[in-house]
N, C-alpha and C positions, 0 to 999 in steps of 0.2 A: 505493500500500499504506499501511497504516496506520502511522506511524511506532513508535509504541507496541507494535506486533504484529512479532515477527520471526518470520516463516514458516520452515519446516525441509526442506529440499531435500537428498533422497541422491541420491548420483552412484554407477552401478553398471557397472564394467566388468571384464574379466578380469586387467588389470594397469593400476594409475594409478602408474606409476613412471618414471622414467627419461626418456630423450629420444623416444620413438616420438611420431607424431604424435597419436595419440589421447590420451595423458595431456597432451603440451604444450595441446592445444586445450582440455581439461577444467579445466588451471590458468589457461586465459584466463577460461572462463565462468563460473568458481567466483571468481577475481576480483573480475570485473565484477558477479556477484550478491552477493557479500559488502557490496560497495560498496554495492550497492541496499537491503541492509539484511536480506537471507536469511540464515539459518544452513545451512551446508552440511556434509555427512557424507559418507563414504566406503567403499563396499563393494567389494574386489577380492582376488584372489588374491595380488597384492603391493601395498603401498601406501607411499608414501612420504609421505602426510600425518600429522598429528599422530596419536599412539595412541588418544588420547581421543575422538577423532572418526571412527577407522577401524574398519571391522569386515572382519577378514582371514579370508577362509575357503581355503586352499592349492588345494584341488579346483577353486575357480574358475579359476586360473588355466590357460592353455592349455598350459603348459608343466609341469603337473604330469605324472608319469611314467604314472599311469594314465588322466587324459585322452589324452596323445598316445599311448599304446596303442590307447584307443577308437578315436579319429581314423584309424589306421591300419586299423581293421576296417570305419570307417563310408566312408572317400574311397578305398580301393583296389578296389572290386567293387561291381557293381550290385545283391547279394543280401546281407542280411545274415542271419547266423544267429540262431534263438531267444536263445541265450545272449547274444549282444552286445545286442538288444532288452532282456534282462532287466539287462544291466550298464549302459545308458543309465538305465532306469528307475529302478535302485539310487542313482546318483548326482544325477538330477534330484529325486528324493525327498529325499536329504542336503542339496542347496542349497536346494531349495524351504525346509526347515526354517530355514535360516540366513538367506535372505532375509526370509521372517515376522521372525525375530527382529529384521533391521537396521531393518526399519521400525516396529517395536514399541518396541525400544530405544532409538531416537531420537525416536520418536512425529513419524515423517515425513508430511509431506502431499501430498509430490509426488515422482516419481523422474525422474532425468534417465539414462538407458541409454546409455552410452557404446560404438557398435559392438557392444554382446553381442546386440545383436536384428537385426542387419544381416549379418553374416559369422559363417559356423558354427565359429568356432574352438573352441568350448565348447558343443557340442548340449545338454548337460543344463542349463546355465546357461541358456541360451535357452529352453528348454521350462519351467524353473523360474518365471521371468520372467514368460513368457506366462500361466502359470496361474494365479500370485500375481496380476495386472493384472487378467485374468477374474473371478477370486472377488471381489477387493475392490473394483473399479471403480477403483483408485487413479488420478489424474491422471499421466500419465507423456508425457515427451518421449522419442521414442526419435531419438537423435542417431545419425544413419548417415554414415560416412567413406567405407565401401566393401562393396558386396555381395555375395553368392556367385557371381553368374553374369557377374561382372568379373574372376574368378580360374580360371584354367585346370583347378589342383589340386581344385576342388570339383565338375568338370563329370563325373567318373567318381564317383557316389555312390551308396551304401547307405541313405541316408539322406534321399531327395527329401520323405517324407511330413513329416520332420522340419522340414526346410528350408521347405516348402510353409506350415506351421502357425506356425512362431515368427520365421521370417528374411526378411520381418519379419513380426509378427503385425497382423493386420487386426482392431481394437479400439476400440470406443467411445470409450474414455478416453485413446487414444494418439495423441498429436500427432507426426507424422513430420517431422524436420528432414533435409534433404540440403544437402552442402556444393557442388554444381555442378547447374546446369541440366540436364545429361545424365540425370544420375542421378534429377532429379524426374520426366524423361518416360519413362525406364526402369520407374521404380516405379509409375509410374499404366498404364503399358502392361501390366505384369505382374500387377499386384493390383490396381488400380482406385483405388488409395490416392493423396489428394491430400498434398501435403507443401509446407512453408516451406525456402525457399533462404535458408542462412546460410552463407555463406563465411568460410573461413578469416580470421585478422585477426592483425596486431600491433599493438605499442602505439606506433603512430607517432607520437600526441601528445606522446611522451616518448623522445627521440631516445637511441640508445646512448651510453653514456661514452664517452670517450676511453681507450685502453688504459692499464693501471696498469702499475706494475711485475711484478705477478704474470703479466698476461697476455703483457707485453713478454718474459718469460724463456721462453716457450713454444717459441720456436723453437731457441733452444740446449739446452733441456731434451730436444727431440725428436732434436738433431744436424743440424738444418739450419742449412747455411752463408748467412753473410749476401749471397752473390752467387747464391743459388737462389732460386726462386721457389715459393711454396707454393699449390699447387692444392688445394680442399676439396672432397671429394663427401660433402657432409652428409646421407647416407642410409642405411639398412640395407642390409646385403650378401644383396639378392636379385633373381633373374633380371633380371624387369622394370625393374629400375634401370638395366640395360645399362652397368655400370660400365667393362667393357671399353674403351668408346668414352672414356672418361676416362683410361685409361690410353696409348690409341693416341694421344690429343691431347696429353698429356704427351710422348711420344716423338717427334711431329711438329713439335712447337714448336722442338725441339732448341735449348731454351734456359736448360737445368739445372734442371728442373722436379723437384720430390717432390710425389707426389699424397698426401693424409692422407684415409683413409675414418674417418669418426667414429663409426659405429654399428656393431652388432653382425650376425651373421646372422639373429638372432630366431628365428621359427617355423618356416622353409622349410629347415633342415637345413644343412650344414657344404660341400656337394658344388659350389656356386657359388664360395663362398671359397676353395676348394682350386684350382680354375681357374683365378681370378684371380692368387693366388700363381703358377700355373705361366706364366700369359701374359705378367705383370709382368718374369718372370725372360727370357722369351723377348724380350721387346720391351725388354729392360735399361732397364726405369724402375724408381725407387726407390718403393716404397709403402709407407706406414705404415698399419698394421690397426691404430689408436688405440682402441678402444671403452674398453680396460682403463684410459685414464689422459682421457676425455672423457665428461662427464656433464652432467646438467641444471644442476648445481652444482658449484662447486670443492668440493673435497676432499684424500683421500689414500689410496692403495692399502695394502692389507694389508705390503707391502714398503715403504711409506715414501715413495713417489713422488708426487709432486704431480698432483692429478687438475683437469684445467683445465673451464672451462663450454664449454659450446657458444658462448656470446657471445665469450670469448676467443680460440674457432680462428676464428670468422668475422672478428673484428678484424682477425687477423694473417694471413688470407689475402689473396693477391693476386688471387685468382681464383676465382669457383665454378663446379664441373661438374654439369651435372644432365640427364643423358643418358637420363632414364627413357622406357619405351614406352608406360606407362600410368601415371595418377596420379588418386586420387579428387579432389585439388585442386591440392597442390605445396606442403607447408608450406617445402619448402627455397627454392623460389623467393621466397616472401615473406620469408623470413629473409634471403636475398641483398639481397634490395631495402632490408630494414629497415637491415642492417647496412653499406648502401651499397659493395656490392661487385659489381661486373660479373661476367655469368653467362654460361655457355655452356649452352645448353638443345636438348634436342630437344624439338619442336615438338608435343608430344602433345597429344591431341585436347581435353582441358577446357581447356588453355592457348590453344589455336586459337579455342574456341567461346567463353570466357568472359572471359578474361585478356587477349589480344594486341589485341582490338578496343579496349581501353581507351587503349592508346597506348604501353606500356613498350618500351624500347629494349634487346634482347637479341641476343647472337651465337645464331643458331639454326640448327640443321638438321633433316633428317627420318628417313630411315632409315640413313644412313650419314654419317659424319665427312667432309664437303667440303675442298676446298683453300681454299676463300673463308672456311669458318666459322673455319680454322686460321689463316687471315691475318690476320682480325679478332680474335681472342684475342691473336696475336702483336703486333698494333697496339696494343692495350689493355694490355698488360703493358709495352710500352715506352713509352708515351706516357701519364703520370700524368695529364695534363689531359684527353685523351679518356675516360680513366676515371671521373674525376671528373664531368665533365659527363653521363655517361651515367648515374652513380649518382644526382645531385641529381634529373634529369629523374623517374627512377623512383621517387625517394623522396617527391616531391611527389605524384605518381598513387596511390601505396600510402597516403598520408595522406588522399587524398579517397575511395578505394573501398573500402580493406580496414582501417580503424582500430577501436580499440576504440569510439569513438563511435557508429561504424556497429553493431556487434555489440550496443552497449548498447541502441540504439533497439530493434532487432529481439527483444531478450530481454526488455524490459518489455511490449511486444506479446504474447509469447509467454506471460509470467507472468500478463497480463491474461486472455488467453484461458484457461487452464489453470485461474487459482485467483481470478480476479475482481479481481485488484489495481490 
């Protein structure tokens, strides 16, 4: 790219805020592209980016009350009413006006759509984006983190025509990017579209700092005793994360463990969280549902309590639990490796296909928590040398395969393909 020209890129998603995987990966892409000389702007229903670079439309968020109500109409039956179709059209038109305005306001040359053309969390937004791309031929990178066919909740649908047309759209100016090889194969099989594989990354070239006084105060602020072990479940509270296995692990270790869950339930309701409360009480395990005091960055709650960064929590955790049934890639796995923490992991499909062959050392299990896995976790907690050996081995592999340097090379190639830079 000509250093005298700063090309302007627009990121689009339902939400660009908080500690969800899409928001975190967007931040990494944006940081690298900014370092390469591009100017980045942000369209979403919620944005933590600077106001002068953000275009916020509440109806773009999947948690907007009317979008949630619309989703209930679209994904609880096989047939939709004419009124629901009109409802979709009305919101599509509203959002399309704003997406056009976003492109024109910031004079954008390329869009990077973060998951909003992959999973139908907001049908009108996906349709609006698809029509804009078809009408303008604007170069677009569709960054797909997970697809509708990977989620049970989207199997019963009165929106199949919308899904086939816009999730994802097959258009000349759209370059598809996926985060694992299985998604690439499924996308090709289902749509005929080719894609680039760009895995999630961490900044392994810049190791995390040692815990400062702020981070060191986390355990006492949360009431964790000096002789208790802190297990970290760094995910949203949704059923496919199988957090009940982490609670079971804390109980079977029988070592005085506290389990901290860093994220909220998000878009899939509160029934599973209620179940986890009940299950933790049944198992006699102390679980901290800590989404109110954990975020991407440090801060303060409205009532004056400290908010800790996700990095703070990783640095003070003794063990990371990651018993997911299915993952698009596994951000929490990479984070655990980056912060040099041992991890108990359910060996989900993408881990088996794309990650484990590289040689990572983890405490693994498949369908249920085995005594062998519990014993390995107990050994790691008791032997800091063993934990350190595992962590250093994994960190070096992370630096080799999942670094910012790796992402930068792939983004340079993508920008060249889309813009000729």
